[in-house]
C-alpha positions as CSV (number, residue, x, y, z in Angstrom):
1,X,0.0,0.0,0.0
2,X,2.9,2.3,0.7
3,X,4.2,2.0,-2.9
4,X,0.7,2.6,-4.2
5,X,0.4,5.7,-2.1
6,X,3.7,7.1,-3.2
7,X,2.8,6.6,-6.9
8,X,-0.5,8.3,-6.4
9,X,1.2,11.2,-4.6
10,X,3.6,11.6,-7.6
11,X,0.7,11.6,-10.0
12,X,-1.1,14.2,-7.9
13,X,2.0,16.4,-7.8
14,X,2.0,16.2,-11.6
15,X,-1.6,17.2,-11.6
16,X,-2.5,14.0,-13.5
17,X,-5.0,12.8,-10.8
18,X,-7.2,14.5,-8.2
19,X,-7.9,13.0,-4.7
20,X,-11.4,13.4,-3.2
21,X,-11.6,12.6,0.5
22,X,-13.9,9.7,1.2
23,X,-14.2,8.9,-2.6
24,X,-10.8,8.0,-3.8
25,X,-8.4,9.1,-6.6
26,X,-9.6,10.1,-10.1
27,X,-8.0,11.2,-13.4
28,X,-7.9,14.9,-13.7
29,X,-10.6,15.9,-16.2
30,X,-8.2,18.6,-17.7
31,X,-5.9,15.8,-18.7
32,X,-8.6,14.1,-20.6
33,X,-9.6,17.3,-22.3
34,X,-6.1,18.3,-23.4
35,X,-5.2,14.8,-24.6
36,X,-8.3,14.4,-26.8
37,X,-7.7,15.1,-30.5
38,X,-8.7,18.7,-31.4
39,X,-11.6,18.9,-33.7
40,X,-11.5,21.4,-36.6
41,X,-13.2,24.6,-35.6
42,X,-13.5,26.2,-39.1
43,X,-14.1,25.1,-42.7
44,X,-12.5,27.4,-45.3
45,X,-13.5,27.5,-49.0
46,X,-10.8,28.6,-51.4
47,X,-11.8,29.8,-54.9
48,X,-8.9,30.1,-57.4
49,X,-8.6,31.1,-61.0
50,X,-6.9,27.8,-61.9
51,X,-5.4,24.7,-60.2
52,X,-2.4,24.2,-62.5
53,X,0.0,27.1,-62.5
54,X,3.1,27.2,-60.3
55,X,2.0,30.5,-58.7
56,X,-1.4,29.1,-57.7
57,X,0.1,25.8,-56.5
58,X,2.4,27.8,-54.1
59,X,-0.7,29.7,-52.9
60,X,-2.4,26.4,-52.2
61,X,0.6,25.1,-50.3
62,X,0.7,28.2,-48.1
63,X,-3.0,27.9,-47.3
64,X,-2.8,24.1,-46.6
65,X,0.3,24.5,-44.3
66,X,-1.4,27.2,-42.2
67,X,-4.7,25.3,-42.0
68,X,-3.0,22.1,-41.1
69,X,-1.2,23.7,-38.1
70,X,-4.5,25.3,-36.9
71,X,-6.5,22.1,-37.6
72,X,-8.8,23.9,-40.1
73,X,-10.5,22.2,-42.9
74,X,-9.9,23.8,-46.3
75,X,-11.6,23.0,-49.6
76,X,-10.4,24.2,-53.0
77,X,-12.3,25.0,-56.2
78,X,-11.5,26.8,-59.4
79,X,-13.6,29.1,-61.5
80,X,-11.1,29.1,-64.4
81,X,-11.6,32.9,-64.9
82,X,-15.3,32.3,-65.7
83,X,-17.4,35.1,-64.2
84,X,-20.6,33.0,-64.3
85,X,-19.0,30.2,-62.3
86,X,-17.6,32.7,-59.8
87,X,-21.0,34.5,-59.4
88,X,-22.8,31.2,-58.8
89,X,-20.4,30.2,-56.1
90,X,-20.5,33.6,-54.4
91,X,-24.3,33.8,-54.4
92,X,-24.7,30.3,-52.8
93,X,-21.9,30.9,-50.3
94,X,-24.0,32.3,-47.5
95,X,-26.1,29.0,-47.4
96,X,-23.0,26.8,-47.6
97,X,-21.4,25.0,-44.6
98,X,-18.2,27.1,-44.9
99,X,-17.1,29.7,-42.3
100,X,-15.1,31.9,-44.6
101,X,-13.7,32.2,-48.1
102,X,-10.3,33.0,-49.7
103,X,-10.8,34.1,-53.3
104,X,-8.6,34.8,-56.3
105,X,-11.1,36.9,-58.3
106,X,-11.9,36.6,-62.0
107,X,-10.1,39.2,-64.2
108,X,-12.5,41.9,-65.2
109,X,-13.1,45.6,-65.8
110,X,-15.8,45.7,-63.2
111,X,-16.2,44.3,-59.7
112,X,-18.4,41.2,-59.3
113,X,-21.5,42.5,-57.6
114,X,-22.0,39.2,-55.8
115,X,-18.5,39.6,-54.2
116,X,-19.3,43.2,-53.3
117,X,-22.6,42.1,-51.6
118,X,-20.7,39.5,-49.5
119,X,-18.2,42.3,-48.4
120,X,-21.1,44.6,-47.6
121,X,-22.7,41.8,-45.5
122,X,-19.4,41.5,-43.6
123,X,-19.0,37.9,-44.7
124,X,-15.5,36.6,-43.7
125,X,-13.6,36.9,-47.0
126,X,-10.0,37.5,-47.9
127,X,-9.1,38.5,-51.5
128,X,-5.7,37.4,-52.9
129,X,-3.4,38.8,-55.6
130,X,-5.2,42.2,-55.8
131,X,-7.1,44.9,-54.0
132,X,-10.7,45.9,-54.7
133,X,-9.9,49.6,-54.7
134,X,-12.5,51.6,-52.9
135,X,-14.0,48.5,-51.3
136,X,-13.3,47.8,-47.6
137,X,-12.2,44.2,-48.0
138,X,-9.3,42.3,-46.6
139,X,-6.6,41.3,-49.2
140,X,-3.1,39.9,-49.6
141,X,-1.1,40.8,-52.7
142,X,2.5,41.2,-53.9
143,X,4.2,44.5,-54.3
144,X,3.3,44.8,-57.9
145,X,4.3,48.5,-58.0
146,X,7.6,47.9,-56.4
147,X,8.9,45.1,-58.5
148,X,8.0,46.9,-61.8
149,X,9.5,50.1,-60.5
150,X,12.7,48.4,-59.5
151,X,12.9,46.4,-62.8
152,X,12.5,49.5,-65.0
153,X,15.0,51.5,-62.9
154,X,17.6,48.7,-63.2
155,X,17.2,48.6,-66.9
156,X,17.5,52.4,-67.2
157,X,20.6,52.3,-65.0
158,X,22.1,49.7,-67.4
159,X,21.5,52.1,-70.3
160,X,18.4,50.4,-71.6
161,X,15.7,53.1,-72.0
162,X,13.7,51.7,-74.9
163,X,11.4,49.6,-72.8
164,X,8.0,48.5,-74.0
165,X,5.0,47.7,-71.8
166,X,2.1,45.4,-72.9
167,X,-1.1,46.0,-71.0
168,X,-3.8,43.4,-70.8
169,X,-7.4,43.5,-71.9
170,X,-8.8,43.7,-68.4
171,X,-8.0,47.2,-67.3
172,X,-9.3,48.0,-63.8
173,X,-7.4,45.4,-61.8
174,X,-5.3,46.8,-59.0
175,X,-2.3,44.6,-59.8
176,X,-2.3,45.9,-63.4
177,X,-2.7,49.5,-62.4
178,X,0.1,49.1,-59.8
179,X,2.5,47.6,-62.4
180,X,1.6,50.4,-64.8
181,X,2.3,53.1,-62.2
182,X,5.6,51.4,-61.3
183,X,6.6,51.6,-65.0
184,X,5.7,55.3,-65.3
185,X,7.2,56.4,-62.0
186,X,10.5,54.7,-62.8
187,X,11.0,56.8,-65.9
188,X,10.0,59.9,-64.0
189,X,12.4,59.1,-61.1
190,X,15.3,58.6,-63.6
191,X,14.4,61.7,-65.6
192,X,13.9,59.7,-68.8
193,X,11.2,60.7,-71.3
194,X,8.3,58.3,-71.5
195,X,7.5,57.3,-75.1
196,X,3.7,56.7,-75.4
197,X,4.2,54.6,-78.5
198,X,6.1,52.0,-76.4
199,X,2.9,51.3,-74.4
200,X,0.7,48.7,-76.1
201,X,-2.7,49.2,-74.4
202,X,-4.6,46.2,-75.5
203,X,-7.8,47.4,-73.8
204,X,-8.1,50.3,-76.2
205,X,-6.0,49.0,-79.2
206,X,-7.7,45.7,-79.6
207,X,-10.9,45.4,-81.7
208,X,-12.4,42.9,-79.4
209,X,-11.7,43.7,-75.8
210,X,-13.7,40.9,-74.4
211,X,-11.4,39.8,-71.6
212,X,-13.7,36.9,-70.7
213,X,-12.8,35.1,-73.9
214,X,-9.3,36.4,-74.4
215,X,-8.2,35.4,-70.8
216,X,-9.5,31.9,-71.1
217,X,-7.5,29.2,-69.3
218,X,-5.9,27.5,-71.1
219,X,-5.5,30.2,-73.7
220,X,-6.7,29.0,-77.2
221,X,-4.0,28.6,-79.8
222,X,-5.7,30.9,-82.2
223,X,-5.6,33.7,-79.6
224,X,-1.9,33.2,-79.1
225,X,-1.3,33.3,-82.8
226,X,-3.4,36.5,-83.2
227,X,-1.6,38.1,-80.4
228,X,1.8,37.0,-81.8
229,X,1.0,38.9,-85.0
230,X,-0.2,41.9,-83.0
231,X,3.1,42.0,-81.1
232,X,5.2,41.5,-84.3
233,X,3.4,44.5,-85.8
234,X,3.9,46.5,-82.6
235,X,7.6,45.7,-82.4
236,X,8.2,46.3,-86.1
237,X,6.6,49.7,-85.7
238,X,9.0,50.4,-82.8
239,X,12.4,49.0,-83.9
240,X,14.4,50.6,-81.1
241,X,12.6,48.6,-78.3
242,X,15.1,46.5,-76.5
243,X,13.0,45.1,-73.6
244,X,9.4,44.2,-73.0
245,X,7.4,44.0,-69.8
246,X,4.3,41.8,-70.1
247,X,1.8,42.7,-67.4
248,X,0.4,39.2,-67.1
249,X,1.3,35.7,-68.1
250,X,-1.6,35.3,-70.5
251,X,0.3,37.1,-73.3
252,X,3.7,35.8,-72.4
253,X,3.7,32.9,-74.9
254,X,2.6,35.2,-77.7
255,X,5.4,37.6,-76.8
256,X,8.0,34.9,-76.8
257,X,6.7,33.7,-80.2
258,X,7.0,37.2,-81.6
259,X,10.5,37.7,-80.3
260,X,11.5,34.3,-81.7
261,X,10.2,35.1,-85.1
262,X,11.9,38.6,-85.1
263,X,15.2,37.0,-84.1
264,X,14.9,34.5,-87.0
265,X,13.9,37.1,-89.6
266,X,16.1,40.1,-88.7
267,X,18.4,38.9,-85.9
268,X,16.7,41.2,-83.4
269,X,17.4,40.4,-79.7
270,X,14.7,41.3,-77.1
271,X,14.6,40.8,-73.4
272,X,11.2,39.9,-72.0
273,X,10.1,40.3,-68.4
274,X,7.2,38.3,-67.1
275,X,5.4,38.0,-63.8
276,X,5.2,34.6,-62.0
277,X,7.3,31.6,-62.9
278,X,4.8,29.5,-64.7
279,X,6.8,29.3,-67.9
280,X,10.3,28.8,-66.7
281,X,10.5,25.4,-68.4
282,X,10.6,27.3,-71.7
283,X,14.1,28.6,-70.9
284,X,15.6,25.3,-71.9
285,X,13.9,25.1,-75.3
286,X,14.0,28.7,-76.5
287,X,16.8,31.2,-77.2
288,X,14.6,34.1,-76.3
289,X,15.9,35.9,-73.2
290,X,13.3,36.3,-70.5
291,X,13.4,37.2,-66.8
292,X,10.8,36.0,-64.3
293,X,9.5,38.5,-61.7
294,X,8.5,36.1,-59.0
295,X,5.7,36.6,-56.5
296,X,5.7,34.9,-53.1
297,X,2.7,32.6,-53.7
298,X,3.4,30.5,-50.6
299,X,3.5,33.5,-48.3
300,X,0.4,35.0,-49.9
301,X,-1.6,31.8,-49.3
302,X,-0.3,31.5,-45.7
303,X,-1.1,35.1,-44.8
304,X,-4.5,34.9,-46.4
305,X,-5.4,31.9,-44.3
306,X,-4.0,33.7,-41.2
307,X,-6.1,36.8,-41.9
308,X,-9.3,34.7,-42.4
309,X,-8.6,32.8,-39.1
310,X,-7.9,36.2,-37.4
311,X,-11.0,36.7,-37.2
312,X,-11.0,38.7,-40.4
313,X,-11.1,42.4,-40.3
314,X,-10.2,45.1,-42.7
315,X,-6.5,44.5,-43.0
316,X,-4.2,44.1,-45.9
317,X,-0.6,43.0,-46.6
318,X,1.6,43.8,-49.5
319,X,4.4,41.3,-49.9
320,X,7.7,42.1,-51.7
321,X,8.6,40.3,-54.9
322,X,11.9,39.2,-56.2
323,X,13.4,38.3,-59.6
């Protein structure tokens, strides 16, 4: 009995058991509670523009790692840049079993009203990759302005001032506007004249500015071919251009095709700068020089999940980019 008493006393000192006079010794209820597996408290829905690109995959990994540590369930879906699919998802979200949403919005020239309504209703939502300007919604994005500004400044410092900029069909996206401002401000900061003819504004210059079709994922071959011819015409009209900044990855393949054909026909070398690293495998099969301006997809995903878990409030984070 003495040994039993000693063991019980040690267990009591470790707060593993409690002794009740006249009743006996019992396992501490707190031990049972703490040792039981923690059940997920939240279910997050993540709506993305695709499920295949390297950038998006990094976002997914960041979200998954954070949710795993917090024991949160996360479910992924893709709208493939289709506004109808996105709208259906957003309208049915309030009746869904999810506690919050992380969304990579569809590219477009107007805000999705269904998303605006959820924001107005204070639904827990975090937007990734861009800011809905003028809308009080939480978001996480890269420093689109800073990476463009630094890239253009570096080129000018190297003596390269003939730098073209290709804008996309979708115009009122904060990431696009930030990159455009970075381009303009870099020339101003370095005291170099901005040549308007070097800016290919596809929203105004294209006969069909239907971003819904032109931004399809994957991009149709006929669209790439048409854009290739557009870029060849643009670059032929501006023979002094030495470098090109493509605002998004959609037009990157067309830009590489145009540069490749110009190199073959007139031995013209061009340097292309593209955001994200979704096309780096092309480096081994093409002689066209291109530089990837990387975004921190993993950190964007991780921070978006953290903000949603917060609980979400009007906060935003702009992450640096690197090349």
